[in-house]
Residue frames as a rotation matrix with the C-alpha (Angstrom) as fourth column:
UNK 1
0.885 0.196 0.422 27.66
-0.418 0.735 0.534 18.28
-0.205 -0.649 0.733 23.00
UNK 2
-0.223 -0.971 -0.080 30.85
-0.972 0.216 0.087 16.32
-0.067 0.097 -0.993 23.52
UNK 3
0.773 0.501 -0.389 30.80
-0.569 0.819 -0.077 12.77
0.280 0.281 0.918 22.19
UNK 4
0.380 -0.621 0.686 32.70
-0.362 0.582 0.728 9.74
-0.851 -0.524 -0.003 23.41
UNK 5
-0.476 -0.430 0.767 32.79
0.539 0.547 0.641 8.44
-0.695 0.718 -0.028 19.84
UNK 6
0.292 0.511 -0.809 32.24
-0.424 -0.688 -0.588 10.56
-0.857 0.515 0.016 16.73
UNK 7
-0.237 -0.267 0.934 31.98
0.586 0.728 0.357 8.76
-0.775 0.632 -0.016 13.40
UNK 8
0.033 0.160 -0.987 32.38
-0.601 -0.785 -0.148 10.70
-0.798 0.598 0.071 10.17
UNK 9
0.011 0.047 0.999 31.34
0.622 0.782 -0.044 9.03
-0.783 0.621 -0.021 6.92
UNK 10
-0.775 -0.345 -0.530 32.43
-0.175 -0.688 0.704 10.66
-0.607 0.638 0.473 3.69
UNK 11
0.156 0.862 0.481 29.46
0.608 0.300 -0.735 11.36
-0.778 0.408 -0.477 1.45
UNK 12
-0.218 -0.324 -0.921 31.27
-0.428 -0.816 0.388 13.61
-0.877 0.479 0.039 -1.00
UNK 13
0.397 0.357 0.846 29.99
0.626 0.569 -0.533 13.21
-0.671 0.741 0.002 -4.52
UNK 14
-0.428 -0.670 -0.606 32.33
-0.132 -0.618 0.775 14.48
-0.894 0.412 0.176 -7.19
UNK 15
0.667 0.638 0.384 30.83
0.339 0.199 -0.920 15.25
-0.663 0.744 -0.084 -10.58
UNK 16
0.963 -0.229 -0.141 32.68
-0.231 -0.435 -0.870 15.64
0.138 0.870 -0.472 -13.84
UNK 17
0.083 -0.973 0.216 35.78
-0.988 -0.052 0.143 13.85
-0.128 -0.226 -0.966 -12.63
UNK 18
0.243 -0.079 -0.967 37.34
-0.435 0.882 -0.181 10.50
0.867 0.464 0.180 -13.33
UNK 19
-0.827 -0.547 0.126 38.36
-0.326 0.286 -0.901 10.08
0.457 -0.787 -0.415 -9.66
UNK 20
-0.246 0.711 -0.658 36.16
0.660 0.620 0.424 8.03
0.710 -0.330 -0.622 -7.37
UNK 21
-0.587 0.084 0.805 34.20
-0.586 -0.731 -0.351 9.64
0.559 -0.677 0.478 -4.59
UNK 22
-0.995 0.091 0.042 32.70
0.030 0.675 -0.738 8.02
-0.096 -0.733 -0.674 -1.51
UNK 23
-0.372 0.919 -0.132 29.21
-0.568 -0.338 -0.750 9.36
-0.734 -0.204 0.648 -2.13
UNK 24
-0.030 0.315 -0.949 29.03
-0.967 0.232 0.108 7.37
0.254 0.920 0.297 -5.33
UNK 25
-0.376 -0.166 -0.912 29.65
-0.096 0.985 -0.140 4.17
0.922 0.035 -0.386 -3.42
UNK 26
0.209 0.730 -0.650 27.06
0.508 0.487 0.711 4.17
0.836 -0.479 -0.269 -0.67
UNK 27
-0.804 -0.565 0.185 28.24
0.168 -0.513 -0.842 6.93
0.571 -0.645 0.508 1.71
UNK 28
-0.382 0.734 0.561 24.70
-0.830 -0.540 0.141 7.90
0.407 -0.411 0.816 2.75
UNK 29
0.520 0.540 -0.662 23.75
-0.255 0.838 0.483 4.25
0.815 -0.082 0.573 3.19
UNK 30
-0.250 -0.715 -0.653 26.69
0.563 0.441 -0.699 3.84
0.787 -0.543 0.292 5.59
UNK 31
-0.834 0.004 0.552 25.65
-0.355 -0.769 -0.532 6.87
0.422 -0.639 0.643 7.66
UNK 32
0.128 0.984 0.123 22.13
-0.847 0.044 0.530 5.48
0.516 -0.172 0.839 7.99
UNK 33
0.457 0.013 -0.889 23.42
0.134 0.987 0.083 2.04
0.879 -0.157 0.450 8.99
UNK 34
-0.669 -0.717 -0.196 25.77
0.363 -0.085 -0.928 3.42
0.649 -0.692 0.317 11.66
UNK 35
-0.643 0.485 0.593 22.94
-0.688 -0.706 -0.169 5.54
0.336 -0.517 0.787 13.10
UNK 36
0.381 0.863 -0.331 20.49
-0.628 0.504 0.593 2.65
0.678 -0.018 0.734 13.10
UNK 37
0.246 -0.333 -0.910 22.84
0.399 0.891 -0.218 0.18
0.883 -0.310 0.352 14.75
UNK 38
-0.821 -0.562 0.096 24.06
0.174 -0.407 -0.896 2.65
0.543 -0.720 0.433 17.36
UNK 39
-0.377 0.776 0.506 20.47
-0.856 -0.500 0.129 3.58
0.353 -0.384 0.853 18.26
UNK 40
0.481 0.594 -0.645 19.43
-0.378 0.804 0.459 -0.08
0.791 0.023 0.611 18.41
UNK 41
-0.266 -0.697 -0.666 22.25
0.384 0.557 -0.736 -0.85
0.884 -0.451 0.120 20.88
UNK 42
0.732 0.587 0.346 20.96
-0.022 -0.487 0.873 1.63
0.681 -0.647 -0.343 23.45
UNK 43
0.085 -0.823 -0.562 24.44
0.872 0.334 -0.357 2.03
0.481 -0.460 0.746 24.97
UNK 44
0.681 0.152 -0.716 25.56
0.614 -0.651 0.445 4.62
-0.399 -0.743 -0.537 27.52
UNK 45
-0.490 -0.871 0.025 28.36
0.707 -0.381 0.596 5.94
-0.510 0.310 0.802 25.31
UNK 46
0.430 0.538 -0.725 27.58
-0.074 -0.779 -0.623 9.30
-0.900 0.321 -0.295 23.74
UNK 47
-0.482 -0.565 0.669 27.97
0.573 0.374 0.729 8.55
-0.663 0.735 0.144 20.05
UNK 48
0.407 0.583 -0.703 27.29
-0.341 -0.617 -0.709 10.40
-0.848 0.528 -0.052 16.85
UNK 49
-0.407 -0.431 0.806 27.50
0.673 0.455 0.583 9.23
-0.617 0.780 0.105 13.26
UNK 50
0.530 0.603 -0.596 27.17
0.017 -0.710 -0.704 11.83
-0.848 0.363 -0.387 10.56
UNK 51
0.679 -0.259 0.687 28.04
0.732 0.174 -0.658 12.54
0.052 0.950 0.308 6.98
UNK 52
0.195 -0.677 -0.710 31.12
0.188 -0.684 0.705 14.55
-0.963 -0.271 -0.006 6.17
UNK 53
0.798 -0.095 -0.595 32.63
-0.577 -0.405 -0.709 16.18
-0.174 0.909 -0.378 3.17
UNK 54
0.675 -0.582 -0.454 35.72
-0.075 0.557 -0.827 14.85
0.734 0.592 0.332 1.47
UNK 55
0.902 -0.408 0.140 38.24
-0.080 0.160 0.984 13.25
-0.424 -0.899 0.112 3.83
UNK 56
0.428 -0.763 -0.485 40.96
-0.854 -0.517 0.060 13.44
-0.296 0.388 -0.873 1.16
UNK 57
-0.654 -0.665 0.361 41.51
-0.510 0.740 0.440 9.75
-0.559 0.103 -0.822 0.43
UNK 58
0.214 0.911 -0.353 38.89
-0.854 -0.001 -0.520 9.13
-0.474 0.412 0.778 -2.24
UNK 59
-0.099 -0.323 -0.941 40.85
-0.869 0.490 -0.076 6.49
0.485 0.810 -0.330 -4.14
UNK 60
-0.949 -0.313 0.028 40.36
-0.276 0.788 -0.550 4.01
0.150 -0.530 -0.835 -1.30
UNK 61
-0.435 0.859 -0.269 36.57
0.408 0.455 0.792 3.91
0.803 0.235 -0.548 -1.57
UNK 62
0.572 0.745 0.342 34.04
0.043 -0.444 0.895 4.69
0.819 -0.498 -0.286 1.12
UNK 63
-0.516 -0.854 -0.061 35.94
0.264 -0.091 -0.960 6.23
0.815 -0.512 0.273 4.02
UNK 64
0.740 0.663 -0.114 34.97
0.267 -0.134 0.954 6.39
0.617 -0.737 -0.276 7.70
UNK 65
-0.438 -0.842 0.314 36.91
-0.031 -0.335 -0.942 8.38
0.898 -0.422 0.120 10.33
UNK 66
0.584 0.602 -0.545 36.42
0.503 0.259 0.825 7.68
0.638 -0.755 -0.152 14.02
UNK 67
-0.385 -0.632 0.672 37.35
-0.188 -0.660 -0.728 10.17
0.904 -0.407 0.135 16.70
UNK 68
0.847 -0.505 -0.165 38.77
-0.428 -0.832 0.353 10.81
-0.316 -0.228 -0.921 19.23
UNK 69
0.391 -0.751 0.532 41.29
0.323 0.653 0.685 8.20
-0.862 -0.096 0.498 17.99
UNK 70
0.218 -0.280 -0.935 41.56
-0.773 -0.635 0.010 9.64
-0.596 0.720 -0.355 14.48
UNK 71
-0.553 -0.354 0.754 41.34
0.053 0.888 0.456 6.21
-0.832 0.292 -0.472 12.89
UNK 72
-0.117 0.457 -0.882 40.44
-0.935 -0.350 -0.057 5.97
-0.334 0.818 0.468 9.21
UNK 73
-0.203 0.162 0.966 38.71
0.188 0.974 -0.124 2.97
-0.961 0.157 -0.228 7.69
UNK 74
-0.416 -0.005 -0.909 38.64
-0.810 -0.453 0.373 2.57
-0.414 0.892 0.184 3.92
UNK 75
-0.748 0.190 -0.636 36.69
-0.385 0.657 0.648 0.46
0.541 0.730 -0.418 1.47
UNK 76
-0.848 0.433 0.304 33.89
-0.202 0.267 -0.942 0.24
-0.489 -0.861 -0.139 4.03
UNK 77
-0.669 0.701 -0.246 30.73
-0.052 0.286 0.957 -1.63
0.741 0.653 -0.154 3.06
UNK 78
0.111 0.835 0.539 27.38
-0.776 -0.266 0.572 -1.78
0.621 -0.482 0.618 4.81
UNK 79
0.769 0.201 -0.606 28.15
0.075 0.914 0.398 -5.28
0.635 -0.352 0.688 6.06
UNK 80
-0.263 -0.937 -0.228 31.30
0.528 0.058 -0.847 -3.92
0.807 -0.343 0.480 7.81
UNK 81
-0.076 0.270 0.960 29.35
-0.480 -0.854 0.202 -1.55
0.874 -0.446 0.195 10.08
UNK 82
0.891 0.452 -0.030 28.47
-0.212 0.475 0.854 -4.20
0.401 -0.755 0.519 12.67
UNK 83
0.464 -0.796 -0.389 32.10
0.806 0.561 -0.188 -5.29
0.368 -0.226 0.902 12.96
UNK 84
-0.393 -0.602 0.696 33.32
0.261 -0.798 -0.543 -1.69
0.882 -0.032 0.470 13.33
UNK 85
0.253 0.565 0.785 30.78
-0.638 -0.513 0.575 -1.00
0.727 -0.646 0.231 16.07
UNK 86
0.961 0.166 -0.220 31.35
0.025 0.742 0.670 -4.25
0.274 -0.650 0.709 17.94
UNK 87
0.360 -0.909 -0.212 35.14
0.880 0.406 -0.246 -4.24
0.310 -0.098 0.946 17.69
UNK 88
-0.509 -0.678 0.530 36.11
0.537 -0.732 -0.420 -0.56
0.673 0.071 0.736 17.66
UNK 89
-0.125 0.526 0.841 33.28
-0.400 -0.802 0.443 1.38
0.908 -0.281 0.310 19.30
UNK 90
0.794 0.587 0.159 32.39
-0.388 0.289 0.875 -1.10
0.467 -0.757 0.457 22.02
UNK 91
0.887 -0.445 -0.126 35.71
0.438 0.720 0.538 -2.90
-0.148 -0.532 0.833 22.59
UNK 92
0.714 -0.596 -0.369 38.29
-0.490 -0.800 0.346 -0.27
-0.501 -0.066 -0.863 21.52
UNK 93
-0.175 -0.745 0.643 39.93
0.201 0.612 0.765 -2.72
-0.964 0.263 0.042 19.10
UNK 94
-0.082 0.120 -0.989 40.35
-0.814 -0.580 -0.003 -1.32
-0.575 0.805 0.146 15.55
UNK 95
0.760 0.365 0.538 39.28
0.059 0.785 -0.616 -3.49
-0.648 0.500 0.575 12.63
UNK 96
-0.122 -0.989 -0.078 42.72
-0.042 -0.073 0.996 -4.15
-0.992 0.125 -0.032 11.12
UNK 97
-0.362 -0.065 0.930 41.56
0.796 0.497 0.345 -5.31
-0.485 0.865 -0.128 7.68
UNK 98
0.527 0.666 0.527 39.80
0.837 -0.516 -0.184 -1.98
0.150 0.538 -0.829 7.02
UNK 99
0.471 -0.387 -0.793 42.45
0.376 -0.725 0.577 0.39
-0.798 -0.570 -0.196 8.36
UNK 100
0.960 -0.275 -0.051 44.02
-0.201 -0.552 -0.810 2.96
0.194 0.788 -0.585 6.08
UNK 101
0.541 -0.840 -0.045 47.59
0.807 0.503 0.311 1.76
-0.239 -0.204 0.949 5.58
UNK 102
0.840 -0.262 -0.476 50.10
-0.209 -0.964 0.162 4.60
-0.502 -0.037 -0.864 5.88
């Protein structure tokens, strides 16, 4: 299936390392929250939220990538999910404060 919006949430859990990993800081909880809120909205957009492996920017905390735009959000918390959905998914306006700074 082709999705209008595809949300990838890093759930990588690194063991035996001093580096952070997203799975240690609520990655699975974020996936569940995105799925719940998207289902509750009952919108016509074809959306999918799923867990992913490492997105390569672990030091920034829980990471979410949204396609087709290829936008990366970092340091994402459960309470940020509503804002990401309302602003980015529904209104095509990225949430500036959570964007990965290049």
